[in-house]
Every structure is written in structure tokens, then in C-alpha cells.
N, C-alpha and C positions, 0 to 999 in steps of 0.2 A: 504494500500500500504506500502510495506517495502523496504527501500533502504538499501543495505548491502555493506560494504567494507571488503574485505578479503586480508590479507597480503601475497598473492601469485599471481604470474602471470601465473600460470598453469590453463588451462581450466577445468571446471567441478569440482570445489572445493566444491560446496554446493549441498545438496540434498533438493529439493523443498518439503516443507511439504505438506501433504494431503490437498486437497481443494484449493491450491494456484497455480497460473500460473506464469511462468517465462516470464515477459513482455520484459525485457532487459536481454540478456544473458551476459556472462562474458566479460568485457572490460578490456584490459590489459595495465597497466603501466609497469614501469621497474620491480617492485616487488610487485605490488598490483593490484586489480581490483574490479569491482563492479557489483551488480545485482539489478534489480528491480523485486520483486515478488508481485503479487496482488491477491486478492480474493474478491468476492461479499459476504458481511456479511449476515448471516442468523439470527442474533439476539442472538446467543449463545456465542458470543465472549467476552462479558463483564467479566472482572476479569481473563482472560486467558492470556497466553503468546504466542508469535510466535516462535515455536521451530523448528529449522532446524539444520542439522548436516553437518560437513565438513569431508573430507576424512582423514585428519590428524589434530593434534592439531595446531590451527592457531589463530592469533589475529584477532578479528572481531569487527567491529563497525556497529551498525544498528539503523535506525530510523523507527518507525512505525507511519503512518498517518492514522487516521480514518477520512474519508471524507463523509460528509452527503449532501443530496440534489443533487443527480445525477439522471440519467435515470434508466431504469429497470435493466440494466446489466452493471456492472463496466467494465468487460473485453471488452465489445463491445464499450465502450465509452472512451478508452484510446488511445492517440497518443503519441509515444515515439521515442526517438533517443538516441543512445549511440555510443561508440567506439572512442570518441575523447580523445587523450592523449597528454601529453607534459611534459616539464620540465621547469618551469618558475614561476614567482610570480603572474601570471595572468591566472588561469584556465579558459578556454573558452568553456562552455557547448555548445552542438550543437543546431542549430535551429530545430524547429519541425513544420511540416505542419499538421493542425488539420484535421483528417479524417472525422469529422462531418461537415466540411465546416464552414462558418462564424457563430459564436455564442459566448457565454460567456464561458470561461474556467478557471479552476484553474490550474496554471502552477507551478510545483515544479522542481527546478533544483538542481543538486548536483555535488560535486566532491569528489573523494577518494584520500587520500594522503598516501604515503608510510612511512611518519614520523609522529610524534605526536606533532610537535611544529610549526604548521602553524599560530598560533595566532600572531598578530591580523588579523582577517579575515573581509573583507568588502564584502557584497553581491553585485550582479549586480544592476545597477540603477533601481529603482522602485520595487525591491524585498525587502521583509521584513521578520521579525521573523527568522533570521538565527539560525539554530540548529547545535551545534558542539558536537560530541561525540568522545572520545579518549580512545584507549587502550594503556597505556604506553608501550613504546618500539616499537611502530609502529601502523598503522591502525587508521587514523583519517578520519572521515566522516563529511562533511558540507552540509547542505541543506538550501534552502531559497525558498520563494514562493511569488506569486502574482496572482491576478485575472485580466484577460484581457477581454474586452467587445467588442462584434461585431467584432471579429478578426478571421482570417483564418490561421494564422501562428504566430510564436513567435521566435525571436532570443534573448535569455536572455542577451547577453553581458558577460562581464568577471567579475569574482571574483577578489579580491586582497588579497594576503596572504603573510606571511613571508616565505622567502627562495625559492630557485629554484629547490626544490626536485620534483620528478616525481609525476604526478597526472593523473587521468582518470575521465572523466566527462560525465554526462548524463542529459537528460531533459524529463519530462513527463507532459502531459496535460490531465486533466480529464474533460470531457464534460457532460452537463446536460442530453443529450439524449432526444429522442422523448417523453419518459414517464414523464419527468419533475421531477422525484424523489418524495420523501415524506419527507417533513421537519416537524419535530415535535417541538423540542425546542433546543436551543443552548446547546451543551455539556458543562460540567464544564470546565471553563477556556477557552472556545472557543471564537473566534472572528468572528463577522458577516461580510460576504461579500455579494455581490449582489446575487449570486446564490449558495453559498456554506457556510457551517459552519464547516470548517476544524479545527482540532487541532492535535497536535503531541506531542510525547515524544521521547527522545533519550535514547539509551541504548548502552553500550559498554562492552565488556568482551572478554574472551578467551575461545573458544569452544574446549573442549578436549573429544575425543571419547574414 
């Protein structure tokens, strides 16, 4: 799963790479917006990058999450919500109702900022491992995650950040699915959860066509 922040409020700024599905379409702040794109890995992704293009040269921040131990199809086991925007010190990601009903889920919530100086950032209560990626001059992306158990929905609550600049927020939940997934071993640097061994890395840069 790849969360992306682009420093433009115009719709249709990125081209989804082959094999990926746009789970959350562009959500607009005053001068920035975000995407969530996902794919079901086939085992050939190790050592590769997630390459996507934008229509013009734009500042972009992105986080890639590799999520292990879900059901047979990632795309069929995602619940997501986007489109919440504001200008405040408390980005408020949307609540999400889990399409798979009551179960255990990995929830990742994110906000995209139009500026690069949101630090310090505090994630919503019960959320951990905040990841912050910054492209100087604009485009800052913040994500955090938690595992919920025997739940049918989740309202993440608010982040806390510096400044009242514009933000756009989204939430995604990844369910184990009927197949139960296949857990082999924890990935390097991974952290064990009840049903998931997720790990993430952040990347920021400027994409020039």
C-alpha cells in the first residue's frame, strides 16, 4: 500500500503504475492532496521501487507499506475513507466502517500537508510508529497505524501538528480475509501484531517528467 501526497489541488495528478489500484482517489486541500494506491504482491517486488508519474513537475511525499498476513486478495480486503480536509492544528482523519464486518484489522491513517514544517506531530490516541516524510518547500506526509481487534469500524481521532496550514486526511483498514493469509516470518525491522507483521519506509522527493 502506498500513501502519496502531491503539492497540487488539481484532480488527476498521478498516473497509477501497472498492477496497482487506486483505492482512494485525489482528496483536495487548499494546495495539496493525497492518494492511496494498492496492489497484491506476487513475490517479485523485493528490491524494487514504486514508480509513478505526475502530469507536471511536482513535490511529492510517499510512504510504502508492505503488509503481511492478510487474506487471499489485498484489494478485496481493504476498507477506506478519504476526502476530509481542513485548516487547523488538528487533522481529523475520517472514520471507516470495515467491509468485512467484525474482525481484527490493521488501520493506517494519514494526513497530507501543504507545508513542510508540521513538526512536532503527535498521532491519534492508540496509534503508533508515526512516519513523516518531507519534500522541502512543501508536501509533507504523516502516517500512523494501529491494530484493532473484534471491531467493525474505527474512528482514529485527531493528529496534533504545528501550524494551521491546510491538510487533507484519509484512513484505510486492511483485513485478514477469509483465507487467513500466509505468515512466514517477520520482515526485517518488522513489529509483530496479532494478525499482521507490517513494516514501512518513507520516501520523499520531487517527480519531474
